[in-house]
C-alpha positions, -999 to 999 in steps of 0.1 A, spaced: 437 466 -586 462 462 -558 435 458 -534 416 436 -555 447 416 -562 451 411 -523 414 404 -520 419 371 -538 450 364 -524 432 363 -489 401 344 -502 428 319 -516 446 314 -485 407 313 -462 405 286 -487 438 265 -484 432 268 -448 399 259 -448 411 226 -473 439 225 -448 418 219 -417 397 196 -435 425 175 -440 435 175 -403 403 166 -390 401 137 -423 439 129 -409 426 128 -375 403 105 -380 420 86 -404 442 81 -369 413 75 -347 400 46 -368 438 33 -373 442 31 -337 405 20 -330 416 -11 -358 447 -16 -342 430 -19 -306 407 -48 -326 435 -65 -337 450 -70 -309 420 -76 -288 413 -110 -319 448 -115 -316 446 -122 -279 420 -142 -280 427 -163 -309 461 -167 -285 438 -178 -256 413 -202 -277 450 -215 -291 461 -219 -253 426 -237 -242 426 -261 -271 465 -273 -266 451 -274 -227 421 -296 -233 446 -317 -261 469 -320 -231 440 -333 -205 422 -359 -234 462 -373 -234 461 -377 -194 431 -389 -196 438 -414 -217 469 -424 -198 452 -423 -166 426 -449 -179 454 -470 -189 471 -466 -156 436 -476 -138 431 -508 -159 464 -518 -151 462 -513 -112 421 -533 -116 441 -559 -138 467 -561 -109 442 -562 -79 424 -594 -103 458 -611 -101 463 -603 -65 429 -615 -50 431 -646 -76 467 -655 -60 466 -682 -34 476 -668 -2 509 -677 11 511 -705 38 513 -695 74 541 -702 92 539 -726 124 540 -700 148 512 -679 129 495 -710 128 497 -715 167 485 -681 176 458 -680 153 447 -712 169 454 -699 204 428 -673 195 406 -696 183 406 -713 218 416 -748 197 444 -750 224 458 -785 214 464 -773 181 478 -747 191 506 -761 213 515 -787 186 519 -759 164 543 -742 188 559 -767 191 564 -778 155 578 -740 151 605 -748 182 615 -783 162 622 -764 134 639 -732 147 646 -743 187 664 -712 190 644 -689 166 635 -651 172 603 -664 186 609 -694 207 606 -673 237 571 -663 229 563 -698 214 571 -716 250 547 -691 269 519 -698 247 523 -738 249 523 -730 286 489 -708 281 476 -734 263 484 -765 288 469 -739 316 441 -738 300 433 -776 290 441 -783 329 480 -795 326 492 -771 351 527 -794 362 532 -792 323 527 -757 317 551 -749 351 578 -764 331 570 -746 300 569 -713 322 603 -724 340 623 -727 303 615 -694 294 622 -679 327 656 -699 328 663 -692 291 652 -658 279 653 -635 315 650 -607 288 619 -619 272 591 -598 276 571 -629 278 593 -631 316 572 -617 343 539 -634 327 556 -668 329 564 -659 366 529 -648 373 511 -682 354 536 -702 374 528 -686 405 495 -690 395 497 -729 386 513 -735 419 486 -721 441 461 -739 417 475 -773 423 475 -762 464 512 -753 468 508 -717 482 542 -714 497 560 -720 460 534 -700 445 539 -671 465 572 -670 466 571 -671 427 550 -638 426 572 -623 449 603 -629 429 580 -613 400 576 -581 422 606 -580 429 624 -583 395 596 -566 374 578 -538 398 566 -519 371 548 -548 348 515 -552 347 519 -594 355 537 -577 391 504 -558 397 482 -588 395 511 -606 417 505 -583 444 465 -586 441 472 -624 444 494 -617 470 470 -604 492 442 -626 488 469 -656 495 
């Protein structure tokens, strides 16, 4: 009878062990499913956050596009206004340069004279005298040109036009037949501004005369 009771207990224990094993497997399956569910949830949340970020980015870009379009429109309006505005009037000196480049020498001389009348000691006075001299040379008025170049030579010895004025003055004297005076002026140029382009031309003229 005792053996029967023992066998009965053994059978009961085995059943309980089987039940525990089943419950353990079920628990493991449940935990595995929960882990998978959590992973899926995390993945969905990450995708959701990425989507929200993309939406914000698109909204921001759209706002930037609107602002950019507004700026482009404003810029076009400014360009149209600028192109429609009348050009600023040119100064007598600028007008003289334009005439000189166009070989309108008489008009150039008059424009430079107008500049000198308004600004006799202006920043571009030496240049104005020089260009008047060049315009006079171009129209065959060598004697008047010599006087204009002499004005620069005496009053503006530090001007960058000084070497060219000596060169042109020497050339003008030679053209008038006074080679001796022309050579003296060219020699002075070579001595006072030896490294200048004008001095290089003067040397060639001295060799030819």
